[in-house]
N, C-alpha and C positions, 0 to 999 in steps of 0.2 A: 660807639667806637669813634675815636678820633684818629686822624693820620696826619703825619708830617714827613716831609722828605728825610731820606736817611742821612745822618751826619756822623762824624767822628763821636759825637757824645753818645751815640747809640752802641758803642762798642761792647760794654758789659752785657746788654741784653742780647745781641747778636751773638756774642760769643757763648752765652748760656744757651740759647737755641741751637748753635753749632756743635755744643758738647753734649747734649741731652742724647741719651742712648735711644730712646724711642724714636726721635726725630732722626737719629743717624740710620735707622733702618729704612727709612722712606727716601733718604737723600744720599745714599752710597757712601755712608761713613761720616765720622766726625771731622770738623775742621779745627786746626791748631790755632794758637793765638795769632801767629804770624799769618796763617791763611785768612783769618777772620780780618785781620787789619787789611790785607790786600783786597779781600772782596769788599769791604766798605770804601777803601780808596777807589777801586774800580767803579763802583756803584755811584759815587759822588763825581767822578769824571764823565761817566756816562750821562748823568743829569747835565753837565756842563755843555757836553758836546751836542746832545740830542733834545734837551728841553723836556725829557720824560725820563722816568726810571723807576726806582723801588721806593715805597713808603714804609713807614714805621707805624703800626697800629697799636692804639692802647685803649684801654677800658675807660670810657667817658667818666665814670665815677670815681674810680680809685687810681687811675693812671697806670695800672699794671700793663706790662708788656704782653700783648697778644700774639704778635707776630709780624711778618714783614710781607709785603705784596707789591707787584708793579707790573711794568712792562719794560721789556728790554730787547735790544738788538742781539741776536745770536746767529751763528753759522751751523747749518745742519745740512751734512752731506754736500758741502760746497755752495748752498744757497744761503742768502741773507733772509732771515725770518725775524718777525717781532712776536716775542714769547711773553705771555702772561705767566707770572711766576708768583707763587705764595708757599709761606712756610709758617706754621703756628706752633706754639708751645702746646704740649700735649694736654695740659689741663683745659684747653679751649677746643679740643678735638670733638668731633660729634655734637657740637652745640650750635651749628649753622654760622659760625664766624667765618670760615673759609669761603662759604658760599656768599656771604655778604661781602666779604673783601673783594672776591672775584668781581661781583656785580658792580661795585664801586669802580673797579679798575677797568671794567668794560665800558662804563659811563665815560671815564677819561678817555679811553682809546676812541670812543664815538666823537667826542669833541675835537679830538686830535685828527679825525677823519681817517683812523686806521681801519681798514676794511677786512684785512686778513691776519688772524692772529693764530699762533699755535700754541699747545701747551703739552708738556710731555712729562713722564714719571716712569718709575721702575713698574713694571708689569704686575708686581704685587701689592702696589699701593692702591689698593680699592677704594679707600676713602676719597683720595685726590681724583682718581678716575670718576668716581661718583659725582663730585663737585663740577669737574670738567663738563660732563654730561648734562648736569642740571643747569648750567649756564649757556647751553648750546653748542658746546664742542662735539665733534663726532670723530671717532677713531679713524685714522687714516692709514697708519702702517707702524711697523717696527723699525726703531733706529738704534744706533749705538750712540750713547752720550757719556762722556767721562769713562769711556772704555767699558761700559756696562750696557747691557740691552735695556731699552727704554720703549714704551709706547707713545707714538705721536698722535695728538688730536689737533684738528683744525676748525677754526669758526670763521666763516665768511659772512659779511654783512653787506647789503647792497642797498643805496638810496639814491 
């Protein structure tokens, strides 16, 4: 896999991800064209403000879009957290790509000396929960995100 910072040129791939019916089941619905543009705009601004953010992952051989992953600041129940986030096209599910992406993002977090990360998903997204557990996250509690119930996992590292 290769990874590059998210940019406006990734719109078609991100929009395809955001419109996919299987992905929508794991991410609380689809996103419109304008919502996708806003998402990309916010992701680019996040990079500019904080020096980290979302990456676009592609197949090293043929350049196919695999998905997106990264770390970003979020507010959960009034507290500022740093989230590891990932979303993949369904043809790459259950092939260890999400785990590989998550590990790469965790390596970046280590370089940035980020010691406390969260990840969250819908309770029914067992695949994502499995990835979180594989890379060292542990279930902490239930939360509401985007007006829907989610499960929050946390990973703390000390060195």
